[in-house]
N, C-alpha and C positions, 0 to 999 in steps of 0.2 A: 789194441788198447783204445779206450774211450776217454776222451777229456772231459772232466767235470770240475765244478767248484764246490769245495766244502767250507762251510762256516762253523767254527767252534764257538758257540754262543755262551756269553756270560751275562747274567742278569744284573740290573742296577742294584747297588748295595742296599737301597732302601726297600727293595721289592722282596716278597716271599717267593718261593719256588712255584706255589700254586698260582699266585697272581701273574708271574712271568709266563708260565705255560698256557694260561687261559688267554692272555693277550696275544701271544705268539700264534696260537692256533686259531682263535676265534676273531681276532681283529686284524692282525698283520697279514696272515696268509690270504684271506679274501681280498685285501687291498692289492697284494702282489699279483694274483692271478686275474684281477680285473683290469690290469694295465693293457692298453691298446696293443694289438699284435703280440700279446704275451705268448700264445700258443704257437706262433711262428718263430719264436726265439728260444723257448724253453721246452725241451722234450719231456722232462720229468723234474718234479719237485717233491722231495720227501723230507719230512721232519722226523727226527728220531728222538722220542720222548724217553727220559731217563727212568729206569727201574732200579737203580742203586748198584752197588758194587759189593760182591762177597768179601768177608773178612780175609785179610792176608794178602790182598792184591792192591796196588797203588791206583787211586782214583784219577780220572781225568781232572785237569784243573778248570773244566768247563761244565756248565749245566746240561747242554744239549748239542745236537748237531743238525745242521741243515745241508742237504744235498741237492745240487742243481746240475742237471745234464743239459747242455746247450745244443741247440740246433746250429748247423753251419751258418756262418754270417752271411747276411744278404745285403747286397749294396743299396737296395731300395728301402731298408729299414734303419731307423736310428737305433743305436744300442740302447737298451732299456734304461740303464743308469743315466743316460744323457737326455732322456725324454723329459718334457715339461710335467708329465704325469708323475714320473718317479720324484722329481724335485718338489712337487707340490703336495703329494699324498704319502708316498712310501718313505722317502728320507726323513721327513719330520716324525713319522710314526716310529722309526727305529729309536729315536731318542727317548720314547716314552717307555721302553721296556729293555732295551739292550745297552750294555756297557761297551762302548766302542773301543775304549782304551784297553780292555781286557779280552775282548772277543778277537778271534783270529780268522782271517780268510785265506784260503790257499787254493791254487790250482793243482789238480792231480792227474796222473794217467792212471785210469781204472784198469787193472789187470785181473781178469776173472780167471781163477785157477781151478775152481770147482763150480760149474754152472748149476743153479738151482734157485730155490726160494724158501722163505720162511719169515714169519712176522716178527721174530725176536732176533735181535743182532747183539753181538759183543764187538765194540770197537776198541782197538788197541793201538796206542801211539808207540811207534818204534823209532829209536834213535841209533844211528850207526856208531860203531865203537871206534876210538882212536882216530888215526889219520886215514882210514880206509876211503877210498875214492867211491863216488856214487855208483859207477858201473860195477866195481867189485862188490859193494854193499848189496846192490840189486841181485847180482848173480848168486851170492852166497845166501841171501835171505829167502830166495826161492827154494833152496835146499832146506832151510829151516822151516819154511811153509809146508813142504812135502812131509818133513818129519812130524810136524804137528798134525797134519791131516791123517797120518797113518797111525797115530798114537791112540790107545785105548783111554777113554771111551769114545773119543772124538770121531774115530772111523765109523762108528755106528750112529752117532747123533748128528754130525755136521751135515747140513744141506747145502750149503754154499760157502765159498771162500774166495775173498777178494783182497788184493793188495792195491791200495791207492798210493802210488809213488809220488811224493811231493816234488813239485818243481821249485827248487830252492829260491829262486829269484822272486817268486810270487808270495812267499810266506811273510805276511804281514798283519799287524792288528787292523781291526776293521776301520780305525781312525786313519790308516795309512802309514802309521809309525812302524819302524822295523821291529821284529821279534828278537828279544835279547837272546844271546847264545845259549844260555842256560835253559831257555824255554823251547829251543828249536827241536824239531823232529823231522824225520826223513821218509816216513811212511805211515799210513793208517791201515792196519789189518781190519777186515770185516768178516766176522763168522756168523752165519745164519743158522737158526734153529727153529723147530716146529713150535716150541713153546718155552715158557719160562723155566720149567723143571729141567728140561734137557739142557738149556744153556747153563743153569746153575750146576748141573752135574759135570758138564764140560769144564767149567771154571774151577771146579774142585780137583781137576786132574792134576797129577804130579808134574806134568809137562809145563804147567804155568808156575809152579812153585819151586822149581829146581833149575839151575842153569843148564843150558844145553851141553851135552857131553861131546862137544867138539872143540878143538884147540882154536883160540882167537875167534870166538863167535863174531858173527857179522854185525850184530847189534843187540840192543836190549829192549824189552817191553817195559815202557815207563809210565803208562797210564791206561786205565781200563774204563770203558763206559758201557753199561748193560742197558739196552734200550728197545723200545717197541716202535715199529714204523707207524707213522701216520702219512699216507700218501695224499698230498694236496693236489698234485697235478699229475695224471698218468702219462707214461711215455707214450708218444705218438708213433706206432710202428708203421712203416711204409713198405 
């Protein structure tokens, strides 16, 4: 599994979706990748731009996602968030477009169940049920993920499947405040498709609109985000 950080972005209340997305892509992203030694610390940075959610499915409580794959730490480099550049340029810019109190940052273990690619993704927040332990939830959700992968029409349309397992102690608002219990989630599924039509066909599948036919399901899908990738910084393969 690969460690990465996911930020669930929420725009400022006074901002339109269009203004938020324009600033995020055209102003903030270039500031981030211009940081000294950025390429030595971040392997990949992807923005996931929203495409909406089909009727009948609960929406994410956030506008978009940012994903960061970090390089192994180097003792000769200061962490990006502690650098003078970050404090002078990146941090002040965050307040120009992002609501820190409602955005969420979390570290995850990226578990690739079906390797592949596709420019359109469906992200699904998953919350474990009852008092199920984290190891039990993960083991049982892998079975649910396999069930999903084999269901029609996903078995023909799905190009990649990833489960991002949340590290619970890292789940916080971008301001640093803890996330309320009612807002917590335990994983983010990522399902990748070749195009928007395939993703919408998949989301219309009965598997998303009916409970799993297993006793005591491991968890529930509580939010969907339909998005297109914007790759800001490609992974550096070694």
